C-alpha positions in Angstrom: 8.3 -20.8 37.2 9.3 -17.2 37.1 11.7 -18.2 33.7 8.3 -19.5 32.2 6.3 -16.3 33.3 9.0 -13.5 31.8 9.1 -15.5 28.1 4.6 -15.2 28.4 4.9 -11.5 29.1 7.6 -11.0 26.5 5.9 -13.0 24.1 2.8 -11.0 24.8 4.3 -8.4 25.1 5.9 -8.2 21.1 2.6 -7.6 18.8 2.1 -4.1 20.7 6.1 -3.5 20.3 5.9 -4.1 16.4 3.0 -2.9 16.0 3.3 -0.8 13.4 5.8 -3.4 11.3 3.3 -6.0 11.6 -0.5 -3.7 10.2 2.1 -3.0 7.7 2.4 -6.5 7.0 -0.4 -7.1 7.0 -2.0 -4.6 4.6 0.8 -5.2 2.2 -0.4 -8.8 1.7 -4.5 -7.5 1.8 -3.3 -5.0 -0.7 -1.1 -7.5 -3.2 -3.8 -10.0 -2.5 -6.6 -7.4 -3.5 -4.8 -6.2 -6.1 -3.6 -10.2 -7.8 -7.7 -10.7 -7.8 -8.9 -7.3 -8.7 -6.3 -8.3 -12.1 -8.1 -11.7 -12.1 -11.9 -10.8 -12.2 -12.4 -12.8 -9.2 -15.5 -11.0 -7.6 -14.8 -10.8 -3.4 -12.2 -10.0 -1.7 -11.9 -11.7 1.8 -10.4 -10.9 4.8 -8.4 -13.1 7.5 -9.2 -12.4 10.7 -5.9 -11.0 11.2 -7.1 -8.3 7.8 -9.6 -7.3 9.6 -8.5 -6.9 13.3 -5.1 -4.6 11.7 -7.4 -3.0 9.3 -9.6 -2.0 11.6 -12.8 -3.2 9.2 -14.0 -6.5 8.9 -15.6 -6.0 5.3 -14.7 -8.2 2.4 -14.1 -6.4 -1.2 -15.5 -6.3 -4.1 -13.1 -6.4 -7.1 -15.4 -4.8 -9.4 -15.1 -1.5 -6.9 -11.6 -0.4 -7.7 -11.4 1.6 -11.1 -7.8 2.6 -11.0 -4.3 1.1 -10.2 -1.7 3.8 -8.6 1.6 3.2 -9.1 4.5 5.6 -7.8 7.7 3.4 -8.2 9.7 6.3 -6.3 8.1 5.7 -3.1 7.6 2.0 -3.6 3.9 2.5 -4.2 0.6 0.7 -5.7 -3.4 1.2 -4.5 -6.1 0.6 -6.1 -8.2 3.8 -6.7 -12.0 3.5 -5.6 -14.4 6.0 -6.6 -15.8 8.6 -3.8 -13.5 8.8 -0.3 -15.5 6.6 1.4 -14.1 5.8 5.3 -14.6 2.2 3.2 -12.8 3.5 0.5 -9.8 4.7 2.4 -9.4 1.5 4.2 -8.5 -0.5 1.6 -6.9 1.5 -0.8 -7.0 5.4 -2.3 -10.3 6.8 -3.9 -11.0 10.1 -5.7 -12.6 12.3 -3.6 -15.2 12.8 -5.5 -17.9 9.5 -6.2 -19.0 11.0 -10.2 -15.3 11.8 -10.9 -14.5 10.7 -14.3 -10.5 9.6 -15.1 -10.1 11.6 -18.6 -11.4 14.8 -16.1 -8.2 17.5 -16.7 -7.7 17.8 -12.6 -7.7 13.9 -11.1 -8.1 14.6 -7.2 -7.5 11.6 -5.1 -7.2 11.0 -1.2 -5.1 8.9 0.5 -4.6 7.6 4.0 -1.8 8.3 6.2 -1.1 4.8 8.0 0.6 4.5 11.2 2.7 1.8 9.4 5.3 2.9 7.2 5.2 2.1 3.4 1.3 2.0 3.6 -1.2 4.1 1.7 -0.4 8.0 1.4 2.2 7.7 4.4 5.1 8.3 2.3 4.2 10.9 -0.2 6.1 13.7 1.3 9.2 12.0 -0.3 8.1 13.2 -3.6 10.0 15.3 -5.0 9.8 17.1 -8.8 10.2 14.4 -11.6 9.5 11.4 -10.1 7.4 9.5 -12.0 3.4 8.4 -11.0 1.3 5.7 -13.1 -2.4 5.6 -13.3 -4.0 2.6 -14.2 -7.5 2.6 -15.6 -8.9 -0.3 -18.3 -5.2 -2.1 -18.6 -4.6 1.6 -20.5 -1.3 3.5 -18.1 -1.2 7.2 -18.7 2.2 8.6 -17.4 2.5 12.1 -14.7 5.8 14.0 -13.4 5.2 15.5 -10.0 4.7 19.5 -11.1 4.6 20.3 -6.7 4.6 19.7 -3.6 2.7 22.1 -0.7 0.4 22.1 2.6 -2.4 23.9 2.0 -4.7 24.2 5.1 -7.7 21.5 5.1 -10.9 24.0 4.4 -8.4 24.9 0.9 -10.1 23.6 -2.1 -8.9 25.2 -4.6 -6.5 22.0 -5.8 -9.7 20.4 -6.1 -10.7 22.6 -9.3 -10.4 21.7 -12.8 -7.1 22.6 -14.2 -6.0 23.9 -18.0 -3.5 20.5 -18.4 -4.0 17.1 -17.0 -3.0 16.8 -13.7 -3.5 15.0 -11.3 -3.6 15.4 -7.7 -2.8 12.8 -4.2 -3.6 15.0 -1.4 -3.4 13.0 2.4 -3.3 14.6 6.2 -0.2 16.5 7.3 0.7 18.1 10.6 -1.1 16.3 13.3 -2.3 18.6 16.7 -1.7 16.1 20.0 -3.5 18.0 21.9 -6.9 19.2 19.2 -6.0 15.4 17.4 -6.4 17.0 14.6 -4.2 17.1 11.4 -4.0 20.7 10.8 -2.5 20.5 7.5 -2.7 18.3 3.1 -0.3 17.2 1.7 -0.2 18.3 -1.9 1.4 16.1 -4.3 0.5 17.7 -7.9 1.8 15.8 -11.4 1.3 16.6 -14.8 0.8 14.4 -18.0 3.5 13.1 -19.7 3.4 14.0 -23.1 -0.1 13.8 -25.3 
């Protein structure tokens, strides 16, 4: 009997021990399902029980809300882009900072969460180096950018959102978590410059 109880305790603790890995796998699976549904023109994508649990969000996603796709091959990132950085949008992909930002703007600013699961959302943004390729796919048309700079700024530094002279894309995520205050003290900013015309 003690052996059976021991095995049960071990089995019950596995989800706790591998929470980050499970969360990453569930998120990636949902992300792929969402991108495929959007590319096929399907309407609503329903979340499974596990997706609702691990994504901390029970709402289904309308694929018509996906306005573009961001791809960064060097960090194996492919994320749907929503317009407007609402909490719902940021739980299901990445989003333009402003709801009305056109993808023709000189500085397309996109925010994404840093989730506690490797390779999810903007978790690997810090790995980008100068020259890495970023692709923005809007309505089947792909625009390529190359990473020009990476820097950290304070949360109240809004200068990174200002229009730029050249066509750029600016990716922003939280950085430097303070366990005492339970807040991120900085933002990581990666800026890419448009390649070609």
